[in-house]
C-alpha positions in Angstrom: 5.6 -21.1 -5.2 3.8 -24.2 -4.0 4.3 -26.5 -1.1 5.0 -30.1 -2.2 4.6 -32.6 0.7 7.1 -35.4 0.4 6.6 -39.0 1.5 8.3 -38.1 4.8 5.7 -35.3 5.4 8.3 -32.6 4.7 7.0 -29.5 2.8 9.2 -28.3 -0.1 8.7 -24.9 -1.5 8.9 -25.3 -5.3 8.0 -23.2 -8.3 5.0 -24.3 -10.3 5.1 -23.9 -14.1 2.7 -21.3 -15.4 0.3 -21.6 -18.4 2.4 -19.7 -21.0 5.6 -21.8 -20.4 3.6 -25.0 -20.4 1.8 -24.0 -23.6 5.1 -23.3 -25.4 6.5 -26.6 -24.2 3.4 -28.4 -25.6 3.9 -26.6 -29.0 7.5 -27.8 -29.1 6.4 -31.3 -28.2 3.6 -31.3 -30.8 6.1 -30.3 -33.5 8.4 -33.2 -32.5 5.6 -35.7 -32.3 4.2 -34.5 -35.7 7.5 -35.2 -37.3 7.6 -38.7 -35.8 4.0 -39.3 -36.9 4.7 -38.1 -40.4 7.6 -40.6 -40.7 5.4 -43.3 -39.2 2.5 -42.7 -41.7 4.9 -42.7 -44.6 6.1 -46.1 -43.5 2.6 -47.4 -43.1 1.6 -45.9 -46.4 4.1 -48.0 -48.2 2.7 -51.2 -46.6 -1.1 -50.5 -46.9 -1.4 -51.1 -50.8 0.0 -54.6 -50.4 -2.5 -55.7 -47.7 -6.3 -56.2 -47.5 -8.7 -53.5 -46.2 -9.1 -54.8 -42.7 -5.3 -55.0 -42.1 -4.8 -51.6 -43.6 -7.4 -50.1 -41.2 -5.7 -51.9 -38.3 -2.3 -50.5 -39.3 -3.7 -47.0 -39.6 -5.3 -47.2 -36.2 -2.1 -48.6 -34.6 -0.1 -45.7 -36.2 -2.5 -43.1 -34.7 -2.4 -44.7 -31.2 1.4 -44.9 -31.4 1.8 -41.3 -32.3 -0.8 -39.9 -29.8 -0.3 -42.2 -26.8 2.6 -44.6 -27.0 5.3 -42.1 -28.0 4.4 -39.4 -25.4 4.2 -42.1 -22.7 7.5 -43.6 -23.6 9.2 -40.2 -23.8 8.0 -39.0 -20.4 8.7 -42.4 -18.7 12.3 -42.7 -20.0 13.1 -39.0 -19.3 11.4 -39.0 -15.9 9.0 -36.2 -16.9 11.2 -34.2 -19.2 9.9 -34.2 -22.8 11.7 -32.2 -25.5 9.6 -29.1 -24.9 9.9 -29.3 -21.1 13.6 -29.8 -21.3 14.0 -26.7 -23.5 12.0 -24.6 -21.0 13.4 -26.0 -17.8 10.1 -27.8 -16.8 9.6 -31.3 -15.3 6.6 -33.5 -14.5 6.7 -34.9 -11.0 4.3 -36.7 -8.7 2.3 -34.7 -6.1 4.8 -35.7 -3.5 7.7 -34.5 -5.6 9.0 -37.9 -6.8 9.7 -38.9 -10.3 6.8 -40.1 -12.4 6.4 -43.7 -13.6 4.9 -45.3 -16.7 1.3 -45.3 -15.3 1.5 -41.6 -14.6 2.7 -40.9 -18.1 0.1 -43.2 -19.6 -2.8 -41.4 -17.8 -1.4 -38.0 -18.9 -1.2 -39.2 -22.5 -4.7 -40.7 -22.6 -6.2 -37.6 -20.9 -4.3 -35.5 -23.5 -6.1 -37.3 -26.3 -9.7 -37.4 -24.8 -9.9 -34.4 -22.5 -7.1 -31.9 -22.8 -5.9 -31.4 -26.4 -7.2 -33.6 -29.3 -10.9 -33.9 -28.7 -11.4 -30.5 -27.0 -8.7 -28.8 -29.1 -6.9 -27.6 -26.0 -9.9 -25.9 -24.3 -10.1 -28.5 -21.6 -6.4 -28.1 -20.7 -6.6 -24.3 -20.7 -9.8 -24.0 -18.5 -8.6 -26.7 -16.0 -5.2 -24.9 -15.7 -6.8 -21.6 -15.1 -9.1 -23.0 -12.4 -6.6 -25.1 -10.6 -4.4 -23.4 -8.0 -1.4 -25.4 -9.1 -2.0 -24.9 -12.9 -2.8 -28.6 -13.4 -4.5 -29.8 -16.6 -7.0 -32.6 -16.6 -4.3 -35.2 -17.2 -2.3 -33.9 -14.1 -5.4 -34.1 -11.9 -6.2 -37.7 -13.0 -2.6 -38.9 -12.8 -1.7 -37.1 -9.5 1.2 -35.1 -11.1 2.5 -31.6 -11.2 4.6 -29.6 -13.6 7.4 -27.7 -11.9 10.1 -25.2 -13.0 13.6 -26.7 -12.5 15.4 -23.5 -13.5 14.7 -20.6 -11.2 16.2 -17.1 -11.0 19.3 -16.8 -8.9 17.7 -13.7 -7.2 15.3 -15.9 -5.3 17.9 -16.9 -2.7 18.1 -15.8 0.9 20.7 -13.3 2.0 23.4 -14.9 4.2 23.0 -15.4 7.9 24.2 -12.3 9.9 27.2 -13.7 11.8 26.2 -11.8 15.0 22.9 -13.7 15.0 24.1 -17.2 14.2 24.6 -18.3 17.8 21.2 -16.9 18.8 19.4 -18.4 15.9 20.7 -21.9 16.7 18.4 -22.0 19.8 15.2 -20.8 18.1 11.9 -22.6 18.6 10.4 -22.7 15.1 7.8 -25.4 15.3 4.9 -22.8 15.5 6.1 -20.9 12.4 3.4 -21.5 9.7 4.5 -22.1 6.1 2.5 -19.3 4.6 4.1 -16.7 7.0 7.6 -18.1 6.3 6.9 -17.9 2.5 5.8 -14.2 2.9 8.9 -13.4 4.9 11.1 -15.2 2.3 9.6 -13.2 -0.5 10.2 -10.0 1.4 13.9 -10.6 2.2 14.6 -11.8 -1.4 13.3 -8.5 -2.8 15.0 -6.2 -0.3 17.2 -4.4 -3.0 14.1 -3.6 -5.1 12.0 -2.1 -2.3 11.8 1.5 -1.5 13.0 2.4 2.1 9.5 3.3 3.3 7.9 0.1 2.0 10.9 -2.0 3.2 10.6 -0.6 6.7 6.8 -0.8 7.0 6.5 -4.3 5.5 9.6 -5.6 7.4 8.2 -4.4 10.7 4.8 -6.0 10.1 6.3 -9.3 9.1 8.8 -9.3 12.0 6.0 -8.6 14.5 4.0 -11.6 13.1 7.0 -13.9 13.2 8.0 -12.8 16.7 4.6 -13.9 18.0 5.3 -17.5 17.1 9.1 -17.7 17.3 11.0 -17.6 20.6 13.3 -16.4 22.1 13.1 -12.7 21.0 16.1 -11.2 19.1 18.8 -9.2 20.8 18.1 -5.5 21.2 18.3 -3.1 18.3 18.3 -5.8 15.6 16.8 -4.5 12.3 13.7 -6.3 11.0 15.4 -7.5 7.9 18.3 -9.1 9.9 15.8 -10.8 12.3 13.8 -12.3 9.4 17.0 -13.4 7.5 18.3 -15.1 10.6 15.0 -17.0 11.2 14.6 -18.1 7.6 18.2 -19.3 7.3 18.0 -21.3 10.5 14.7 -22.8 9.3 16.2 -23.8 6.0 19.3 -25.3 7.7 17.1 -27.5 9.9 15.0 -28.6 7.0 18.1 -29.6 5.0 19.6 -31.4 8.0 16.3 -33.3 8.6 16.1 -34.4 4.9 19.7 -35.5 4.9 19.3 -37.6 8.1 16.3 -39.4 6.5 18.5 -40.1 3.5 21.3 -41.3 5.7 23.9 -38.6 4.9 25.2 -35.7 7.1 23.3 -32.5 6.3 24.8 -29.2 5.2 23.2 -25.9 4.5 25.0 -23.0 3.0 23.3 -19.7 3.9 22.4 -17.4 1.0 21.3 -20.3 -1.3 17.8 -21.2 -2.3 16.0 -23.8 -0.3 15.6 -25.9 -3.5 19.4 -26.1 -4.0 20.0 -26.7 -0.3 18.1 -29.9 -0.5 20.3 -31.3 -3.3 23.1 -32.4 -1.0 26.1 -34.3 -2.3 26.8 -37.6 -0.6 29.5 -37.5 2.1 31.2 -40.3 4.0 29.4 -41.1 7.2 30.6 -39.2 10.2 29.4 -38.1 13.6 27.2 -35.0 13.2 28.1 -32.0 15.3 26.6 -28.5 15.4 28.7 -26.0 13.4 30.7 -23.5 15.4 28.9 -20.2 14.9 31.4 -18.2 17.0 32.3 -15.2 15.0 35.9 -14.6 14.0 37.9 -12.0 16.1 37.5 -9.4 13.4 33.7 -10.0 13.3 33.1 -9.8 17.0 31.3 -6.7 18.2 29.7 -5.4 21.3 26.6 -7.2 22.6 23.3 -5.8 21.3 25.0 -4.0 18.3 23.1 -4.4 15.0 24.8 -6.2 12.0 27.3 -4.0 10.2 26.3 -4.4 6.5 22.7 -5.3 5.5 22.0 -6.7 2.0 19.9 -3.6 1.3 19.8 0.0 2.7 19.2 -0.1 6.4 15.8 0.5 7.7 14.6 1.3 11.2 15.2 -1.0 14.2 12.8 -3.7 15.1 11.5 -4.0 18.7 9.9 -7.4 19.3 6.6 -7.5 21.2 6.9 -8.0 24.9 
């Protein structure tokens, strides 16, 4: 995961493409470009015998530049960062702020690919730069200010739904002091609840809940499990992020609990209407006594969480 800061200074948690997937995408692209280059050289070869030496040299040089620079630039510009290989593996090139790339970004990436990443260095420059960069950028990405992200992510990375008994309490949380790295750690924990052993789940959940409780107020109701407390905080944080983004875009915001934050930001346009806070009052069959813990956790229940006084 990586935080991509948008132009509105909103951090988005997105998955950065790793070196193996990027290498496979490059191999697919190289095969496609090689086929295009072969057809281009065959065409130029039929013209060269009929012209003088200087023009033949110019045509050969133009063919090489077209194959190595012009074609990759045109493909990434027209597809907004999705070449054939990247489309096959679910990758996409974006700007550092998460926006779609333009022709200048694609041109810088293509030129760096020739002189620094692949052709001159035989791929050594791209491999070493990707290994040393925390976001896996190659030299062309560093120079162009771009980033390769994964568009297709596992469905298991989503948050469990908001516990109905905590929805009303969560709507009044003060989340401005919650740091992004702590929220990301808590999100990773709750998304892996079914895979964790009970002891690890209880210990890790209690530690994370203690850290979150020091920067989030008010404290949760009595006898709320650590997993439920963290799920409620993260769902409310994601709901507010989605609402803020939709307000900046001029459309009413909606957030469905239990979905990934990435998908929650892709909001369909709705007709303008007056925004109102959703009614979190539980249904009659969902109401329970005050202070009682949620009925069905997404994973085997651990011990209760007592927030610090």
